[in-house]
C-alpha positions, 0 to 999 in steps of 0.5 A: 147222157149220164157222166161217169164218176169214179167210185173214189171221187164219190167216196170222197163226196160222201166223206166230205158231207159226213165230216161237214154234218158232224162239224155242224152237229158239233158246232150246234152242241157247242153253241147250246152249251155256251148259251146255257152257260151264259144263262146261268151265269146271268141268273147267278149274277143277278143273284149276287147283285140282290145279295150285294144290295141286302148286305148293303141295306144292312150295312146302313142299318149297322151304321145307324146303330153305331151312330146311335151307341156312340151319341156323346149325349147318350154316353154321358147319360149312361155314365152318370146313371152307372158309373156315377161319373160327371163332366170335368168341373172347371175347379178340377182343371189346373194349368201346366204352371200350377202343377209344380206348385200344387204337387212339389217334387221331392228332393231325390236325396232327402231319404238316402243316408250317407 
């Protein structure tokens, strides 16, 4: 015994199957797209992390160079060699109270004619 199914119900079932098939294919394509984007993002992150580590290593080298160039002993030797400068001697230093004795102020009206 067979059961009679009207044609509009068969068409509805076919349409439902087709729509589900299209949804399944679109979900598969979407999942593939997201997966490939995630993989490329991971590669980019690894590349950027390598660049960051290289830049940090370069930064450490530059800090070491700055420390060498700013070494006070090295600067003192260069200033003596190229500029003829020497460290300050004790006889070149005077106290604030000795300034008035060594460098007296001029009278303000001494040079004015009345």
